[in-house]
C-alpha positions in Angstrom: -33.4 31.5 -66.1 -33.0 27.8 -65.4 -30.2 27.1 -62.9 -27.3 25.1 -64.2 -26.8 21.7 -62.7 -23.5 20.9 -61.0 -22.9 17.4 -59.7 -20.0 16.8 -57.3 -19.0 13.1 -56.8 -17.2 12.7 -53.5 -17.6 14.5 -50.1 -14.0 14.6 -49.0 -11.9 17.7 -48.6 -12.1 18.9 -52.2 -15.7 18.0 -52.7 -16.9 19.4 -49.4 -15.2 22.8 -49.9 -16.5 23.0 -53.5 -20.1 22.2 -52.5 -20.0 24.8 -49.7 -18.5 27.4 -52.1 -20.7 26.9 -55.2 -24.0 26.0 -53.6 -25.6 29.4 -54.1 -24.4 29.8 -57.7 -26.0 26.7 -59.3 -28.3 23.7 -58.5 -25.7 21.5 -56.8 -25.9 17.8 -56.1 -23.3 16.3 -53.8 -23.0 12.5 -54.1 -21.2 10.7 -51.2 -21.5 7.2 -49.6 -21.5 8.7 -46.1 -23.6 11.4 -44.4 -20.6 13.4 -43.2 -17.3 15.1 -44.0 -14.3 14.0 -42.0 -11.2 16.2 -41.6 -8.7 13.5 -42.6 -5.4 14.9 -41.4 -6.9 15.2 -37.8 -8.3 11.6 -37.6 -5.3 10.1 -35.7 -5.8 12.6 -32.8 -9.4 11.2 -32.6 -8.0 7.7 -31.9 -6.2 8.9 -28.7 -8.8 11.5 -27.8 -12.3 10.4 -29.0 -13.9 13.7 -27.9 -11.7 15.4 -30.6 -13.5 13.3 -33.2 -16.7 15.3 -32.4 -15.1 18.3 -34.1 -13.7 16.5 -37.2 -16.8 14.7 -38.2 -19.2 17.2 -39.8 -22.6 16.2 -41.3 -22.7 17.4 -44.9 -26.0 19.2 -44.1 -24.2 21.4 -41.6 -22.3 23.3 -44.3 -24.1 22.2 -47.5 -27.6 23.7 -46.8 -29.0 24.5 -50.2 -28.4 21.7 -52.8 -29.4 18.0 -53.1 -27.5 15.5 -51.0 -27.4 11.9 -52.3 -26.0 9.3 -49.9 -24.9 6.7 -52.3 -22.0 5.7 -54.5 -21.5 6.8 -58.1 -21.2 3.8 -60.4 -21.3 5.2 -63.9 -21.4 8.5 -65.9 -22.5 9.5 -69.4 -22.1 12.8 -71.2 -25.2 14.1 -69.3 -25.9 12.0 -66.2 -24.4 10.3 -63.2 -25.8 6.8 -62.1 -25.7 5.8 -58.5 -25.7 2.5 -56.7 -29.2 3.1 -55.3 -30.6 3.5 -58.8 -30.7 7.2 -59.3 -29.9 9.0 -62.5 -28.7 12.6 -61.9 -28.5 15.0 -64.8 -25.6 17.5 -64.9 -24.4 20.5 -66.9 -21.1 20.4 -65.1 -19.5 17.4 -63.4 -16.7 17.4 -60.8 -15.0 14.1 -59.8 -13.6 14.3 -56.2 -13.5 10.7 -55.1 -10.0 10.8 -53.6 -9.2 7.5 -51.9 -11.5 4.6 -51.0 -11.9 4.1 -47.3 -14.5 1.7 -46.0 -15.9 3.8 -43.2 -19.4 3.9 -41.8 -22.3 5.7 -43.4 -23.4 7.7 -40.3 -21.5 10.1 -38.1 -22.8 8.3 -35.0 -21.4 5.0 -36.3 -18.0 6.7 -37.1 -17.9 8.2 -33.6 -18.5 4.7 -32.1 -15.6 3.4 -34.3 -13.3 6.1 -32.8 -14.3 5.1 -29.3 -13.7 1.4 -30.1 -10.2 2.1 -31.5 -9.4 4.3 -28.5 -10.4 1.4 -26.2 -8.1 -0.9 -28.2 -5.2 1.5 -27.6 -6.0 2.0 -23.9 -6.2 -1.7 -23.2 -3.0 -2.6 -25.0 0.4 -2.4 -23.3 2.2 -2.9 -26.7 1.1 -1.7 -30.1 2.4 -2.6 -33.6 2.0 0.0 -36.4 2.4 -1.3 -39.9 3.6 1.4 -42.2 6.0 4.3 -41.8 4.4 7.0 -44.0 2.8 10.1 -42.5 -0.2 8.1 -41.0 2.0 5.6 -39.3 4.5 8.1 -38.0 1.7 10.5 -36.7 -0.2 7.7 -35.0 3.0 6.4 -33.3 3.8 9.9 -32.1 0.2 10.5 -30.8 0.4 7.2 -28.8 3.9 7.8 -27.6 3.0 11.3 -26.3 -0.4 10.5 -24.8 0.5 7.0 -23.5 4.2 7.0 -22.8 4.1 3.7 -20.9 3.0 1.8 -24.0 5.5 0.0 -26.1 5.1 1.1 -29.8 6.8 -0.5 -32.7 6.7 0.7 -36.4 7.5 -1.9 -39.1 8.0 -0.2 -42.5 9.0 -1.9 -45.8 10.8 1.2 -47.1 14.4 2.1 -46.4 13.4 5.2 -44.4 10.3 6.7 -42.8 8.3 9.4 -44.7 9.7 8.5 -48.1 7.5 11.1 -49.8 9.6 13.9 -48.4 13.4 14.5 -48.0 15.9 12.3 -46.3 16.7 15.0 -43.7 13.1 15.0 -42.5 13.2 11.2 -42.3 16.4 11.2 -40.2 15.1 13.9 -37.8 11.8 12.0 -37.4 13.5 8.7 -36.7 15.6 10.4 -34.0 12.6 12.0 -32.4 10.6 8.7 -32.3 13.6 6.8 -30.8 13.8 9.6 -28.1 10.2 8.6 -27.3 11.1 4.9 -27.0 9.4 4.0 -30.3 11.1 1.0 -32.0 11.4 1.3 -35.8 12.1 -1.7 -38.0 12.9 -0.7 -41.6 13.0 -2.7 -44.8 10.6 -5.3 -43.4 7.0 -6.2 -43.8 4.6 -8.0 -41.4 2.6 -11.1 -42.0 -0.6 -10.2 -40.1 -1.8 -13.8 -40.4 1.2 -14.8 -38.4 -0.3 -13.4 -35.2 -0.6 -15.9 -32.4 -3.2 -15.0 -29.7 -1.3 -17.2 -27.2 2.0 -15.3 -27.4 0.7 -12.0 -28.9 3.4 -12.0 -31.5 3.8 -11.1 -35.2 6.5 -12.3 -37.6 8.3 -9.9 -39.9 9.7 -10.8 -43.4 13.2 -10.9 -41.9 12.1 -13.5 -39.3 12.0 -11.1 -36.4 9.3 -11.3 -33.8 7.3 -8.3 -32.6 5.2 -8.6 -29.5 2.0 -6.5 -29.5 -1.4 -6.7 -28.0 -2.9 -4.7 -30.9 -2.0 -3.5 -34.4 -2.9 -0.7 -36.7 -2.5 -0.9 -40.5 -1.3 2.5 -41.8 -0.5 1.8 -45.4 -1.7 3.7 -48.4 -5.4 3.6 -49.4 -6.4 2.8 -53.0 -7.5 5.7 -55.2 -11.2 6.1 -55.8 -11.0 5.8 -59.6 -11.7 2.1 -60.2 -15.4 2.9 -60.9 -14.4 5.2 -63.8 -12.6 2.5 -65.8 -15.8 1.4 -67.5 -17.1 4.9 -68.2 -16.5 7.6 -70.8 -13.5 8.7 -68.8 -11.7 5.4 -69.0 -9.0 6.8 -71.4 -8.4 9.8 -69.1 -7.0 7.7 -66.2 -3.2 7.4 -66.1 -1.2 4.3 -65.2 -1.3 5.2 -61.5 -5.1 5.4 -61.5 -5.2 9.3 -61.5 -7.3 11.5 -63.7 -5.4 13.6 -66.2 -6.4 17.3 -65.9 -5.5 20.5 -67.7 -4.3 23.8 -66.1 -8.0 24.7 -65.4 -8.5 21.3 -63.6 -10.8 20.1 -66.3 -10.4 16.5 -67.4 -8.2 16.7 -70.5 -10.3 17.2 -73.6 -13.5 17.8 -71.7 -15.2 21.2 -71.4 -17.6 20.5 -68.6 -16.0 17.8 -66.5 -13.5 18.7 -63.8 -11.4 16.6 -61.3 -10.0 17.8 -58.0 -8.2 16.5 -55.0 -6.0 13.4 -54.6 -7.5 11.8 -57.7 -5.8 14.2 -60.1 -2.5 13.6 -61.8 -1.0 16.9 -60.7 2.6 16.3 -59.7 2.6 17.5 -56.0 2.3 16.0 -52.6 -1.3 14.9 -52.1 -2.6 16.8 -49.1 -5.6 18.6 -47.8 -4.4 22.2 -48.3 -3.9 21.5 -52.0 -7.3 19.8 -52.4 -8.9 22.9 -50.8 -7.0 25.1 -53.4 -8.2 22.9 -56.2 -11.8 23.4 -55.0 -11.4 27.2 -55.0 -10.0 27.3 -58.5 -12.9 25.1 -59.8 -15.5 27.1 -57.9 -14.2 30.2 -59.7 -14.2 28.5 -63.1 -17.7 27.1 -62.6 -19.0 30.6 -61.8 -17.4 32.0 -64.9 -18.7 29.2 -67.1 -22.2 29.5 -65.6 -22.3 33.2 -66.2 -21.2 32.7 -69.8 -20.6 35.7 -72.1 -17.2 34.6 -73.3 -15.6 34.5 -69.9 -13.9 31.2 -70.6 -10.6 33.0 -71.4 -10.6 34.3 -67.8 -10.6 30.8 -66.3 -8.4 30.4 -63.3 -5.4 28.1 -63.6 -3.7 25.8 -61.0 0.0 25.2 -60.7 1.5 22.2 -58.9 2.8 23.3 -55.4 6.3 22.9 -54.1 7.0 20.0 -51.7 5.9 21.5 -48.4 4.8 19.2 -45.7 4.2 19.2 -41.9 4.0 15.9 -40.0 2.7 16.4 -36.5 4.6 14.6 -33.7 2.2 14.5 -30.9 0.6 17.6 -29.5 3.5 20.1 -29.4 6.1 19.0 -31.9 6.3 18.4 -35.6 8.7 18.0 -38.6 8.3 20.4 -41.5 9.8 20.3 -44.9 10.0 23.6 -46.7 11.5 24.1 -50.2 14.9 25.2 -48.7 15.0 23.8 -45.2 13.7 21.1 -42.8 12.7 21.9 -39.3 11.8 19.7 -36.3 10.5 20.7 -32.9 8.1 23.2 -31.5 8.0 25.6 -34.4 6.3 23.2 -36.9 4.3 21.9 -33.9 2.9 25.4 -33.3 1.8 25.6 -37.0 0.0 22.3 -37.0 0.1 20.0 -34.1 -1.9 21.8 -31.4 -5.3 22.0 -33.1 -4.4 20.3 -36.4 -6.1 23.1 -38.4 -9.5 21.8 -37.2 -10.8 25.1 -36.0 -9.6 26.8 -39.2 -11.2 24.2 -41.4 -14.5 24.4 -39.5 -14.6 28.2 -39.9 -13.9 27.9 -43.6 -17.0 25.7 -43.9 -19.0 28.4 -42.1 -19.1 26.5 -38.7 -18.1 27.3 -35.2 -14.5 26.2 -34.5 -15.7 24.1 -31.6 -18.7 21.9 -31.2 -20.9 20.9 -28.4 -20.5 17.2 -27.5 -23.3 15.0 -28.7 
């Protein structure tokens, strides 16, 4: 029997977990512009502790050992093939779009590790740091720096009326109080003109005319969705006004029987985070196995329901703020859940790897 061809576009959380799970059930091709998977929610710890980055950067070939790996970018799809930037045409029976967000990071793991070391040097050599953006990335980076380098002056400038706007106001208030206790200055309802930086005075201007002194800055605003390339393809009408792919309860692109979408790129109404992307991958892995086996098993396809707004934002190494459906908690309890190891050991084990890694 000829093996069915499954093509996965995107090697982020959802794509990596699916490739690992389905590789022995079909002829799988993983297409990704970089040679490695990066555990995204742990990246900020890598900035303050570069050796931590060794564990969160995993070459695709460490967990995806059986199928074909194509290091390139998908640029078009037809009913039967995926076209890549390097000129390949890859046939599929089943296609899974998992392109998440676009992030211009290096192709090789070594280059990415060097990038982490460079950013760490930037933090270490600065006595004052500006963080632009008060979402989860900006808040977690500010907390990491405040805890590991308490002598550094950290300022967050955020255009919103509160931090962490994607979760409840109680979590925002508690987080603001915690950051202030660590001497982090927070300026809300302002933006920063990064072109206003003067090397002479090391200052930036905000939209309200305030001056922020900083030796270095980090831009922590949302990354664009990785769906722009689909706008000229056969899926162009399946993308909503926010750039997300519309999917049904089986995570198939609406109206398609053999094309799925998983991860942040879907239009599922839930907080976009890694644990949900992993769940999407498991549902689609089950559904692909059923479809490949055939024999009328389509009525048994697994379904996915949007998850309630649960979120944990780490605040340094020991604390965190957690929003659960009926309560918000800050302190060591949410810190115990996430902040110590940031689920890195758990994620590595789920990919079939040792929780720790020997330093390269």
